[in-house]
C-alpha positions as CSV (number, residue, x, y, z in Angstrom):
1,M,-0.8,-13.6,-24.2
2,K,0.1,-11.1,-21.4
3,N,-2.8,-9.2,-19.8
4,K,-2.9,-5.4,-20.4
5,I,-2.4,-3.4,-17.2
6,H,-3.4,0.2,-16.7
7,V,-2.1,2.5,-14.0
8,M,-4.7,4.9,-12.8
9,D,-3.6,8.0,-10.8
10,L,-6.1,8.8,-8.0
11,H,-4.8,12.3,-7.5
12,F,-4.9,11.9,-3.7
13,K,-4.9,15.3,-2.0
14,G,-4.9,16.8,-5.4
15,K,-1.3,15.6,-6.1
16,K,-0.2,13.4,-8.9
17,N,1.6,10.1,-8.4
18,G,0.6,9.6,-4.8
19,I,-1.8,6.6,-4.9
20,A,-2.4,4.3,-7.8
21,S,-5.1,1.8,-8.6
22,F,-4.5,-0.8,-11.4
23,L,-7.0,-2.1,-13.9
24,V,-6.1,-5.5,-15.5
25,E,-8.0,-6.5,-18.6
26,T,-9.1,-10.1,-18.5
27,G,-11.4,-12.3,-20.6
28,E,-14.1,-11.8,-17.9
29,G,-13.9,-8.0,-17.9
30,P,-11.9,-5.5,-15.9
31,V,-10.3,-6.5,-12.6
32,L,-8.9,-4.0,-10.1
33,V,-5.9,-4.3,-7.9
34,E,-6.2,-1.7,-5.1
35,T,-9.1,0.7,-4.8
36,G,-7.5,3.7,-3.1
37,P,-9.5,5.5,-0.4
38,H,-13.2,6.2,-0.5
39,S,-12.4,9.9,-0.9
40,T,-11.0,9.3,-4.4
41,Y,-13.7,6.9,-5.5
42,T,-15.2,9.5,-7.9
43,R,-11.8,10.0,-9.5
44,L,-11.3,6.2,-9.8
45,S,-14.7,5.8,-11.4
46,K,-13.8,8.4,-14.0
47,E,-10.5,6.7,-14.7
48,I,-12.2,3.3,-15.2
49,L,-14.7,5.0,-17.5
50,R,-11.8,6.6,-19.5
51,L,-10.5,3.1,-20.1
52,G,-13.9,2.0,-21.6
53,Y,-15.5,0.4,-18.6
54,S,-17.8,1.4,-15.7
55,A,-17.2,1.0,-12.0
56,E,-20.2,-1.3,-11.9
57,A,-18.5,-3.6,-14.5
58,V,-15.7,-4.4,-12.0
59,K,-16.7,-7.8,-10.5
60,H,-13.3,-8.7,-8.9
61,V,-11.1,-6.5,-6.7
62,F,-7.7,-7.7,-5.3
63,L,-6.3,-5.9,-2.3
64,T,-2.7,-6.0,-1.1
65,H,-3.8,-5.0,2.4
66,I,-6.6,-3.1,4.2
67,H,-4.9,0.3,4.9
68,L,-7.2,3.0,3.8
69,D,-5.0,4.3,1.0
70,H,-5.2,0.8,-0.6
71,A,-8.6,-0.6,0.3
72,G,-10.8,2.3,1.6
73,A,-13.1,2.1,-1.5
74,A,-13.5,-1.6,-1.6
75,W,-16.9,-1.5,-0.1
76,C,-18.1,0.7,-3.0
77,F,-17.4,-2.1,-5.4
78,A,-18.9,-4.7,-3.1
79,E,-22.1,-2.7,-3.2
80,H,-22.0,-3.3,-7.0
81,G,-21.6,-7.0,-6.3
82,A,-17.9,-7.3,-6.8
83,Q,-15.9,-10.1,-5.0
84,I,-13.2,-8.7,-2.8
85,Y,-10.0,-10.8,-2.3
86,V,-8.0,-10.2,0.9
87,H,-5.6,-11.7,3.3
88,P,-7.3,-13.8,6.0
89,L,-6.1,-11.5,8.7
90,G,-7.7,-8.5,6.9
91,Y,-11.0,-10.2,6.4
92,K,-12.6,-9.2,9.8
93,H,-11.8,-5.5,9.4
94,L,-13.6,-5.4,6.0
95,H,-16.5,-7.4,7.2
96,D,-16.9,-5.2,10.3
97,P,-14.8,-2.0,9.8
98,S,-16.0,-0.3,13.0
99,R,-12.6,-0.6,14.8
100,L,-10.6,0.4,11.8
101,L,-12.9,3.4,11.2
102,A,-12.8,4.4,14.9
103,S,-9.0,4.3,14.9
104,A,-8.8,6.4,11.8
105,I,-11.2,9.0,13.2
106,R,-9.1,9.2,16.3
107,I,-6.0,9.9,14.3
108,Y,-7.4,12.2,11.6
109,G,-10.3,13.9,13.4
110,D,-12.1,16.5,11.4
111,E,-9.9,15.7,8.4
112,M,-11.2,12.2,8.1
113,D,-13.9,12.8,5.5
114,R,-11.7,15.0,3.3
115,L,-8.7,12.6,3.4
116,W,-10.2,9.2,3.5
117,G,-14.0,9.3,3.3
118,T,-15.7,6.5,5.2
119,L,-16.0,2.7,5.5
120,K,-19.0,0.4,5.3
121,P,-19.2,-3.3,6.0
122,I,-18.7,-5.9,3.2
123,A,-21.0,-8.9,3.3
124,S,-19.1,-12.2,4.1
125,N,-20.2,-13.8,0.8
126,L,-18.4,-11.0,-1.1
127,L,-15.2,-11.4,0.8
128,S,-12.7,-14.2,-0.2
129,Q,-9.8,-15.0,2.1
130,V,-6.8,-16.0,0.1
131,G,-3.9,-18.2,1.3
132,H,-0.2,-17.9,0.7
133,K,0.7,-19.2,-2.8
134,E,-3.0,-19.6,-3.7
135,T,-3.8,-19.0,-7.3
136,L,-7.2,-17.6,-8.5
137,H,-8.3,-17.6,-12.1
138,I,-10.5,-14.8,-13.5
139,G,-11.2,-16.1,-17.0
140,N,-7.8,-17.0,-18.5
141,T,-5.9,-14.7,-16.1
142,A,-4.1,-16.1,-13.0
143,F,-3.6,-14.1,-9.9
144,K,-1.2,-15.7,-7.4
145,A,-1.0,-14.5,-3.8
146,W,2.3,-14.1,-2.0
147,H,1.9,-13.4,1.7
148,T,4.5,-10.7,2.4
149,P,4.3,-9.3,6.0
150,G,6.6,-6.6,7.3
151,H,4.7,-3.4,6.4
152,A,1.5,-5.1,7.6
153,K,0.9,-8.6,8.8
154,H,-2.1,-8.9,6.4
155,H,-0.1,-8.0,3.3
156,I,-0.3,-9.8,-0.1
157,A,1.7,-9.2,-3.2
158,W,-0.2,-10.3,-6.3
159,Q,1.5,-11.9,-9.3
160,V,0.0,-11.7,-12.7
161,D,2.2,-13.0,-15.5
162,D,5.6,-11.2,-15.2
163,A,4.1,-8.4,-13.1
164,L,4.0,-8.2,-9.3
165,F,1.6,-5.7,-7.6
166,T,3.6,-5.0,-4.5
167,G,1.3,-2.8,-2.4
168,D,3.8,-1.4,0.2
169,V,6.2,-4.3,0.5
170,A,8.4,-2.8,-2.2
171,G,8.1,0.7,-0.7
172,V,7.5,4.1,-2.3
173,S,9.3,5.5,-5.4
174,I,8.0,8.3,-7.5
175,H,9.4,9.0,-11.0
176,N,12.1,6.4,-10.3
177,G,13.2,8.6,-7.4
178,P,14.5,7.5,-4.0
179,V,13.0,4.3,-2.5
180,I,11.6,4.8,1.0
181,P,9.6,2.6,3.4
182,P,6.1,3.5,4.6
183,C,6.2,2.6,8.3
184,P,2.8,3.3,9.9
185,P,1.7,1.5,13.0
186,P,0.9,-1.0,14.2
187,D,2.5,-3.9,12.3
188,I,6.0,-2.7,11.2
189,D,8.5,-5.5,11.5
190,I,11.7,-4.9,9.7
191,E,13.0,-8.4,10.0
192,L,9.8,-9.9,8.5
193,W,9.9,-7.2,5.8
194,K,13.3,-8.2,4.7
195,K,12.2,-11.8,4.5
196,S,9.4,-10.7,2.3
197,L,11.8,-8.8,0.1
198,A,13.9,-12.0,-0.2
199,L,10.7,-13.9,-1.1
200,I,9.8,-11.6,-4.0
201,A,13.4,-11.5,-5.1
202,N,13.2,-15.2,-5.8
203,L,10.0,-15.2,-7.8
204,K,10.5,-16.6,-11.2
205,N,9.8,-14.5,-14.3
206,V,8.8,-11.3,-12.5
207,N,10.3,-8.3,-14.3
208,T,8.1,-5.4,-13.2
209,Y,6.9,-4.3,-9.8
210,Y,3.7,-2.2,-9.8
211,L,4.0,0.1,-6.8
212,T,0.8,1.6,-5.4
213,H,3.0,4.6,-4.6
214,F,3.8,4.9,-7.6
215,G,3.7,2.9,-10.8
216,P,5.9,0.4,-12.6
217,V,9.5,-0.3,-11.6
218,T,11.9,-2.5,-13.6
219,N,15.3,-2.1,-11.9
220,L,14.3,-4.7,-9.4
221,N,17.6,-5.7,-7.8
222,T,18.7,-2.1,-7.2
223,H,15.2,-1.1,-6.0
224,R,15.2,-3.8,-3.4
225,R,18.7,-3.1,-2.2
226,N,17.8,0.6,-1.8
227,L,14.7,-0.2,0.1
228,E,16.5,-2.5,2.5
229,S,19.1,0.2,3.1
230,A,16.4,2.8,3.7
231,L,14.6,0.5,6.2
232,D,17.8,0.3,8.2
233,T,18.4,4.0,7.9
234,Y,14.9,5.0,9.1
235,A,15.0,2.6,12.0
236,S,18.5,3.7,13.0
237,F,17.4,7.3,13.0
238,I,14.5,6.7,15.4
239,Y,16.3,4.4,17.8
240,P,18.4,6.9,19.8
241,Y,15.3,9.1,20.2
242,Y,13.4,6.1,21.5
243,K,16.1,5.0,23.9
244,S,16.4,8.6,25.3
245,G,12.6,8.7,26.0
246,K,11.8,11.4,23.5
247,T,8.1,11.7,22.7
248,Y,6.4,11.6,19.3
249,D,6.0,15.3,19.3
250,D,9.7,15.8,20.0
251,I,10.7,13.5,17.1
252,V,8.3,14.4,14.3
253,P,10.0,17.7,13.3
254,Q,13.4,16.1,13.3
255,F,12.3,13.1,11.4
256,G,10.5,15.2,8.8
257,K,13.7,17.2,8.2
258,F,15.7,14.0,8.0
259,V,13.3,12.5,5.4
260,Q,13.5,15.5,3.2
261,E,17.3,15.5,3.3
262,F,17.3,11.8,2.5
263,L,15.0,12.3,-0.5
264,V,17.0,15.2,-1.8
265,E,20.3,13.4,-1.4
266,G,18.7,10.4,-3.2
267,G,17.9,12.6,-6.3
268,M,14.3,13.5,-5.7
269,H,13.0,16.2,-8.0
270,P,11.6,19.1,-5.9
271,Q,8.2,18.8,-7.6
272,D,7.8,15.3,-6.2
273,A,8.3,16.3,-2.5
274,A,4.5,16.8,-1.9
275,S,3.7,13.5,-3.6
276,Y,6.2,11.6,-1.4
277,E,4.7,13.1,1.7
278,A,1.1,12.4,0.6
279,A,2.0,8.8,-0.2
280,N,4.1,8.3,2.9
281,P,3.4,10.8,5.8
282,S,6.6,11.1,7.8
283,N,4.7,11.5,11.1
284,M,3.1,8.1,10.6
285,S,6.5,6.5,10.2
286,V,7.5,8.0,13.5
287,S,4.6,6.3,15.2
288,G,5.2,3.0,13.5
289,L,8.9,2.9,14.2
290,L,8.5,3.9,17.8
291,R,6.1,1.0,18.2
292,Y,8.6,-1.3,16.4
293,W,11.4,-0.5,18.8
294,S,9.1,-0.7,21.8
295,L,8.2,-4.3,20.8
296,K,11.8,-5.2,19.9
297,E,13.5,-3.6,22.9
298,P,11.0,-2.9,25.7
299,K,12.4,-0.4,28.1
300,N,11.2,-2.3,31.2
């Protein structure tokens, strides 16, 4: 029997369809995939309660990666005794989040608390490092880990029955609108990302992707093709700016305009524009893609 999956909208920045968390009903109680940021923990707790559970009842949390929009509230569940499952390369940043937190504060400054909240250490006994192709059983429910780098080197897509929780490897698509790639620093690697897309394309029996940004997608082949095309388009847009020595501040306005045009041409409904930007800030993709090109084609 298939496990029931619930999509919970965390209303990040007060917008619908920006960040999702997923509750999977199992024989051993509710399991979470993704927690969203600490700033939306109260909203998440209410959503869990709406489904008939309490946040304290969640004893297993599966993370696709440790970026704050996916894992920022994981420590809250650990404080309730939940086991947190993460890629081995993400483990140290959850056990000691000081560097991750300091980096976020440098970027977001006075907006840090409002946007993301904070991070606290998770005890080592509550963190499980999960290998590629490893399967974990919670009651009668199997969670299989697929290491899928490209967006982040510590990225996992989790398979449950015919569903795949894709984190960011399958990109962002709201209301079945255009598919775009979130490209924040420091780990963007387009070649690795395409290999990960090939990996998930070959998974047997998967017929639904659950996107953290946002929700279920069933037109899998078209979705992947559109994402690969968007990856190339994004990188190609940034490349000449990088080669000419343009700075981040020079590029951000131009890239923001380009993204909006790309979304409109792809059929985005105007009401979804703010949700796309909340889920995938264009300025962060400028930083990530500049770093990608600097590693791929150093100027010196």
